[in-house]
PLY file of the C-alpha trace (Angstrom):
ply
format ascii 1.0
element vertex 402
property float x
property float y
property float z
element edge 401
property int vertex1
property int vertex2
end_header
42.51 106.74 -97.36
40.29 104.33 -98.73
40.89 103.93 -102.12
37.79 102.82 -104.61
37.71 99.35 -104.95
39.17 97.78 -108.00
41.76 100.64 -108.38
45.19 100.85 -107.63
47.30 104.15 -106.64
49.90 105.01 -109.08
53.02 104.09 -108.16
55.19 105.46 -110.76
55.68 109.42 -111.23
52.92 109.31 -114.05
50.59 110.08 -111.72
48.55 113.67 -113.48
48.87 111.85 -116.67
47.74 108.39 -115.64
44.81 108.38 -117.77
44.78 107.36 -121.32
42.29 110.08 -122.35
40.93 113.61 -121.30
37.71 111.97 -121.21
35.12 111.44 -118.27
35.24 107.64 -118.63
38.50 106.92 -119.04
39.05 109.44 -116.19
36.60 107.39 -113.62
38.01 104.44 -114.99
41.60 104.89 -113.80
40.97 107.02 -110.71
37.29 106.49 -109.53
34.91 108.54 -108.03
35.44 111.25 -106.06
34.65 110.68 -101.91
31.65 112.45 -101.10
33.26 114.27 -98.20
37.03 114.72 -97.31
38.34 117.15 -94.61
40.67 118.83 -97.74
42.55 121.52 -95.12
43.50 118.59 -93.14
44.93 116.14 -96.39
46.82 119.32 -97.93
48.43 119.97 -94.64
49.50 116.48 -94.20
50.92 115.93 -98.05
52.83 119.06 -97.49
51.20 120.61 -100.89
52.37 123.81 -102.19
51.08 125.66 -105.05
52.59 124.42 -108.47
52.04 128.50 -109.83
55.58 129.85 -108.96
55.30 130.92 -105.58
55.11 127.82 -103.79
52.94 129.04 -101.03
51.63 126.17 -98.58
48.23 125.16 -100.10
46.35 124.45 -96.50
46.97 127.65 -95.73
45.31 129.34 -98.61
42.67 126.87 -98.22
41.74 127.49 -94.40
42.08 131.19 -95.13
39.28 131.26 -97.08
37.34 128.51 -95.39
37.42 130.58 -92.64
35.36 133.39 -94.28
32.79 131.33 -95.83
30.90 131.58 -99.12
33.91 132.08 -101.32
34.65 131.88 -104.64
37.17 129.35 -106.21
39.46 129.90 -109.46
41.55 127.56 -111.34
44.47 129.78 -112.92
45.91 128.44 -116.31
46.53 131.89 -117.25
50.31 130.91 -117.85
51.50 133.97 -118.87
55.59 132.85 -118.78
56.32 132.39 -122.47
58.98 129.54 -121.98
56.11 127.43 -119.72
53.46 124.94 -121.51
52.72 122.78 -118.61
49.14 124.17 -117.69
48.02 124.14 -121.15
49.56 120.73 -121.45
47.66 119.40 -118.18
44.54 120.33 -119.25
44.13 118.92 -122.79
45.52 115.37 -121.29
43.71 115.87 -118.03
41.26 118.76 -117.48
38.92 116.24 -115.26
41.50 115.96 -112.47
41.57 119.86 -112.48
37.87 119.72 -112.53
37.97 117.42 -109.60
40.09 119.49 -107.59
37.85 122.52 -108.21
34.87 120.71 -106.98
36.69 119.31 -103.78
38.07 123.02 -103.17
34.55 124.59 -103.60
33.18 122.23 -101.05
35.65 123.10 -98.47
35.53 126.84 -98.34
31.54 126.70 -99.10
31.73 128.22 -102.58
28.75 128.28 -105.27
30.44 128.98 -108.33
34.15 128.35 -109.54
35.84 130.00 -112.63
38.38 127.98 -115.14
40.78 130.88 -116.46
43.13 130.73 -119.64
45.13 132.82 -121.80
45.28 129.85 -124.36
42.03 130.41 -126.96
42.86 127.01 -128.69
41.70 124.98 -125.47
38.48 127.21 -124.28
36.23 125.19 -126.12
37.91 121.80 -124.78
37.63 122.90 -121.37
33.90 123.83 -121.63
32.88 120.67 -123.26
34.55 119.10 -120.29
33.13 120.71 -117.95
29.75 120.33 -119.91
30.42 116.40 -118.99
30.23 116.86 -115.19
26.64 116.79 -113.40
27.62 119.24 -110.72
25.53 121.47 -108.73
28.63 123.78 -108.58
28.43 126.24 -111.27
31.88 126.30 -112.94
32.59 128.81 -115.78
35.85 128.74 -118.22
37.00 132.38 -118.95
39.77 133.45 -121.54
42.07 136.09 -119.99
44.46 138.31 -121.54
47.78 136.94 -122.46
50.29 138.78 -120.70
53.02 137.98 -118.56
51.54 139.67 -115.45
47.77 138.43 -115.85
48.24 135.26 -114.07
49.04 137.09 -110.98
46.23 136.44 -108.79
45.03 140.19 -108.15
45.40 140.71 -111.71
43.04 137.68 -112.31
40.34 138.65 -109.66
40.56 141.95 -111.19
39.70 140.21 -114.99
37.34 138.24 -113.44
35.69 141.64 -112.01
35.37 143.19 -115.72
38.45 145.32 -114.91
42.01 145.32 -116.72
43.55 142.47 -115.49
46.35 144.37 -113.68
47.69 143.45 -110.31
46.20 145.50 -107.62
48.04 147.08 -104.66
49.22 143.98 -102.18
47.40 145.43 -99.24
44.19 144.28 -100.51
44.29 140.40 -100.36
41.84 138.37 -102.54
41.04 135.58 -99.79
39.51 139.02 -98.13
38.18 140.34 -100.64
38.21 138.93 -104.42
35.57 137.95 -107.18
32.51 139.89 -106.54
34.00 141.07 -103.15
33.65 137.60 -101.65
36.83 135.42 -100.34
38.33 134.18 -103.20
40.98 131.06 -103.40
43.23 131.29 -106.51
44.96 127.72 -107.23
47.03 126.79 -110.30
45.42 123.83 -112.36
48.16 121.63 -111.51
47.84 122.51 -107.85
44.05 121.49 -107.96
44.87 118.01 -110.22
47.42 117.32 -107.37
44.14 118.16 -104.65
42.15 115.34 -106.85
44.65 112.90 -106.52
45.08 113.59 -102.66
41.13 113.45 -102.10
41.58 109.78 -103.53
44.98 108.25 -102.47
46.05 110.14 -99.35
49.05 112.10 -98.24
51.18 108.70 -97.18
50.93 108.04 -101.37
51.66 111.54 -102.24
54.69 111.55 -99.82
55.70 108.28 -101.60
58.06 110.37 -104.03
59.74 113.36 -103.61
62.28 114.70 -100.51
60.51 115.21 -96.92
60.81 118.82 -97.45
59.48 118.79 -100.74
56.64 115.78 -101.26
55.34 114.58 -104.53
55.49 115.49 -108.31
55.58 118.72 -110.29
55.39 119.37 -113.90
58.40 120.68 -115.72
58.21 122.72 -119.24
61.73 121.55 -120.74
62.72 123.44 -123.88
65.48 125.84 -125.51
68.54 123.97 -126.64
66.86 120.22 -126.86
66.14 117.97 -128.96
62.84 116.41 -127.54
61.42 119.63 -125.71
58.00 118.45 -123.56
56.54 118.46 -120.34
57.80 116.06 -118.13
56.30 114.87 -114.68
59.06 114.32 -112.28
59.91 113.99 -108.69
60.98 117.07 -106.41
64.46 116.18 -105.91
65.28 115.40 -109.48
68.74 115.83 -110.89
68.45 118.57 -113.25
70.92 116.63 -115.29
68.64 113.75 -115.66
65.45 115.93 -116.29
67.90 117.55 -119.36
68.58 113.82 -120.52
64.37 113.21 -120.51
64.49 115.90 -123.15
67.25 114.19 -125.09
70.09 116.92 -124.08
73.49 115.73 -122.19
74.35 118.60 -119.45
77.66 119.16 -120.97
76.03 120.26 -124.03
74.69 123.27 -121.91
76.13 126.63 -121.50
73.36 127.36 -118.94
70.05 125.98 -118.04
67.76 128.88 -116.46
65.40 127.30 -114.21
62.09 129.17 -112.62
61.48 130.86 -116.15
61.97 134.60 -117.00
61.29 135.64 -112.85
64.01 132.41 -112.08
67.89 132.56 -112.48
70.65 130.81 -114.46
72.39 127.83 -113.42
75.81 127.53 -115.32
76.70 124.60 -117.28
79.73 123.28 -114.82
77.26 123.16 -112.21
74.16 120.99 -113.67
75.51 117.83 -113.01
75.40 118.59 -109.65
72.21 120.10 -109.29
68.79 119.04 -108.13
65.24 120.09 -108.42
64.79 120.99 -105.00
64.72 124.36 -102.82
67.70 123.40 -100.81
69.72 123.20 -104.09
68.97 125.69 -105.91
69.27 128.04 -103.57
72.75 128.33 -104.69
71.89 129.87 -107.80
69.19 131.81 -106.76
66.51 130.18 -108.18
63.94 127.98 -107.28
61.65 125.12 -109.00
58.92 127.96 -109.22
56.49 126.74 -112.43
58.86 124.03 -113.47
60.40 126.23 -116.23
63.65 124.51 -117.59
65.43 126.59 -120.56
68.52 125.38 -122.05
70.77 127.71 -123.17
73.26 126.16 -126.03
76.87 126.57 -126.40
76.36 128.51 -129.48
74.24 131.59 -127.98
75.33 134.48 -126.32
74.26 134.71 -122.74
74.27 138.54 -122.55
72.00 139.16 -125.97
69.52 135.92 -124.65
69.47 137.62 -121.55
68.98 141.18 -122.52
65.99 140.02 -124.90
64.18 138.60 -121.77
64.71 141.47 -119.85
63.22 143.46 -122.84
60.41 141.52 -123.13
59.79 141.77 -119.00
60.14 145.65 -119.30
57.20 145.74 -121.61
55.01 143.49 -119.61
54.55 145.75 -117.22
51.42 147.23 -115.66
52.31 150.47 -115.59
50.88 151.34 -112.46
54.29 152.05 -110.31
57.46 153.75 -110.82
59.87 150.73 -110.70
58.01 148.74 -113.66
57.23 152.27 -115.75
61.17 153.68 -115.30
63.08 151.16 -113.61
62.65 148.13 -115.70
63.00 150.04 -119.11
66.35 151.82 -117.97
67.71 148.18 -116.79
67.15 146.44 -119.71
68.41 149.08 -122.25
71.67 148.92 -119.58
72.25 145.15 -120.18
71.07 145.19 -124.25
73.96 147.96 -124.57
76.03 145.33 -122.83
74.68 143.06 -125.03
76.10 145.07 -128.05
79.50 145.19 -126.98
79.08 148.96 -126.02
82.59 149.93 -124.65
81.02 151.89 -121.46
82.54 150.56 -118.19
79.59 152.60 -116.65
77.01 150.00 -118.11
77.62 147.64 -115.55
76.83 150.28 -112.70
73.50 151.22 -114.42
72.32 147.90 -114.31
73.01 146.82 -110.77
72.03 150.22 -109.69
68.44 149.92 -111.73
68.39 146.76 -110.14
68.80 147.46 -106.46
66.46 150.78 -107.08
63.12 148.17 -108.08
63.74 145.59 -105.92
60.61 145.90 -103.19
58.84 149.11 -104.47
56.79 147.43 -106.66
52.59 147.02 -106.51
53.33 143.72 -107.66
56.44 140.98 -107.71
56.84 141.72 -111.12
60.25 144.14 -110.41
61.37 141.62 -108.32
61.13 138.68 -110.21
63.16 140.66 -113.20
65.65 141.99 -111.09
66.64 138.38 -109.69
66.59 137.15 -113.47
68.95 140.63 -114.03
71.37 139.59 -111.18
71.64 135.87 -112.23
72.68 137.30 -115.89
75.34 139.29 -114.41
76.86 136.83 -111.92
76.63 133.87 -114.23
77.98 135.80 -117.49
80.31 138.21 -115.79
83.18 136.77 -117.59
81.09 137.53 -120.81
80.37 141.01 -119.71
84.12 142.00 -119.81
84.81 140.57 -123.04
81.71 142.87 -124.38
82.94 145.83 -122.65
85.96 144.92 -124.69
83.86 145.03 -127.54
84.37 141.40 -128.49
82.10 138.22 -127.75
83.35 134.86 -126.40
80.67 132.84 -128.16
80.88 134.18 -131.63
85.12 134.37 -131.34
84.83 130.31 -130.34
82.99 129.79 -133.68
0 1
1 2
2 3
3 4
4 5
5 6
6 7
7 8
8 9
9 10
10 11
11 12
12 13
13 14
14 15
15 16
16 17
17 18
18 19
19 20
20 21
21 22
22 23
23 24
24 25
25 26
26 27
27 28
28 29
29 30
30 31
31 32
32 33
33 34
34 35
35 36
36 37
37 38
38 39
39 40
40 41
41 42
42 43
43 44
44 45
45 46
46 47
47 48
48 49
49 50
50 51
51 52
52 53
53 54
54 55
55 56
56 57
57 58
58 59
59 60
60 61
61 62
62 63
63 64
64 65
65 66
66 67
67 68
68 69
69 70
70 71
71 72
72 73
73 74
74 75
75 76
76 77
77 78
78 79
79 80
80 81
81 82
82 83
83 84
84 85
85 86
86 87
87 88
88 89
89 90
90 91
91 92
92 93
93 94
94 95
95 96
96 97
97 98
98 99
99 100
100 101
101 102
102 103
103 104
104 105
105 106
106 107
107 108
108 109
109 110
110 111
111 112
112 113
113 114
114 115
115 116
116 117
117 118
118 119
119 120
120 121
121 122
122 123
123 124
124 125
125 126
126 127
127 128
128 129
129 130
130 131
131 132
132 133
133 134
134 135
135 136
136 137
137 138
138 139
139 140
140 141
141 142
142 143
143 144
144 145
145 146
146 147
147 148
148 149
149 150
150 151
151 152
152 153
153 154
154 155
155 156
156 157
157 158
158 159
159 160
160 161
161 162
162 163
163 164
164 165
165 166
166 167
167 168
168 169
169 170
170 171
171 172
172 173
173 174
174 175
175 176
176 177
177 178
178 179
179 180
180 181
181 182
182 183
183 184
184 185
185 186
186 187
187 188
188 189
189 190
190 191
191 192
192 193
193 194
194 195
195 196
196 197
197 198
198 199
199 200
200 201
201 202
202 203
203 204
204 205
205 206
206 207
207 208
208 209
209 210
210 211
211 212
212 213
213 214
214 215
215 216
216 217
217 218
218 219
219 220
220 221
221 222
222 223
223 224
224 225
225 226
226 227
227 228
228 229
229 230
230 231
231 232
232 233
233 234
234 235
235 236
236 237
237 238
238 239
239 240
240 241
241 242
242 243
243 244
244 245
245 246
246 247
247 248
248 249
249 250
250 251
251 252
252 253
253 254
254 255
255 256
256 257
257 258
258 259
259 260
260 261
261 262
262 263
263 264
264 265
265 266
266 267
267 268
268 269
269 270
270 271
271 272
272 273
273 274
274 275
275 276
276 277
277 278
278 279
279 280
280 281
281 282
282 283
283 284
284 285
285 286
286 287
287 288
288 289
289 290
290 291
291 292
292 293
293 294
294 295
295 296
296 297
297 298
298 299
299 300
300 301
301 302
302 303
303 304
304 305
305 306
306 307
307 308
308 309
309 310
310 311
311 312
312 313
313 314
314 315
315 316
316 317
317 318
318 319
319 320
320 321
321 322
322 323
323 324
324 325
325 326
326 327
327 328
328 329
329 330
330 331
331 332
332 333
333 334
334 335
335 336
336 337
337 338
338 339
339 340
340 341
341 342
342 343
343 344
344 345
345 346
346 347
347 348
348 349
349 350
350 351
351 352
352 353
353 354
354 355
355 356
356 357
357 358
358 359
359 360
360 361
361 362
362 363
363 364
364 365
365 366
366 367
367 368
368 369
369 370
370 371
371 372
372 373
373 374
374 375
375 376
376 377
377 378
378 379
379 380
380 381
381 382
382 383
383 384
384 385
385 386
386 387
387 388
388 389
389 390
390 391
391 392
392 393
393 394
394 395
395 396
396 397
397 398
398 399
399 400
400 401
């Protein structure tokens, strides 16, 4: 891959944030212009790029699926309904031109004449429109504010919103790459994925793979929050130790009672395991977790894991689409049983209630929301099993230690 004259590819892990400012001039001075033609599906496949929105789906497969049908639509997804994620907003404020480059490149690859950039953050809508306005592109890019809900970032929900319908997930039998926005084949990519595409087109797959692991190459953005002195968004390679990620936010692994990895649809890593855990699929699978959208939330030793988890489960039960039984009935009942445990009700049947509801909702929803919620609750019951026993006896280990 030819690098623009006078420019050097970023050599450290500050790739997405390499430009000193968000404007077009800083962007071009740092990264140079886009190539007039690249075989994008081939580049993306050789790089091993996967989506950064949470599901980790191979990006080349999505590209080829829409490109094969032709005359598609491209959507940059920054809905970020996950409450403990801030990476997409941060990226769009710091490097919007990389995201716009990614939209342009993917639109060329799938024969799209129209693209959308979606966000649920009203404070950055005008900023994005200004940045789009700096470009002289034949591609029409429309910035759209969508509803701020947990499920609004699911790709079928996003397509429904762009089609003027409620932004709720559709039945998974209808794939958006076959019929999406305005009934056209639609490619939905997270904005971080698009930014990586823009770098790939300039510096190539070998450069992309120079950090990360063989199985999971490249960098990703991680939002670190919770009981940390310096919360923020950090760009790190896949395979980075969870302990070093916490250290970047000023937190010692010894200060963490547990760490939620992957967000509200993720799983807890117990504090004793933090030092030996890496941000990779092979390491996190032991805990039923994945990198997902890069969310890392630290639970301090002064907070009860059951109380905090019950609050998350209740939130997720309230964020349902209301279209199927698992969401309407199963999630509220599961959250209620977990809440009663957190309140120290001495009823041993509550544990069975939690597990029964969890098993009933898995695989039965119109979207993945019930499955993700069940995964989080299963992790809670596993990691905080000792605390469950204490709560059933009317006590709380955290409060007793104060």
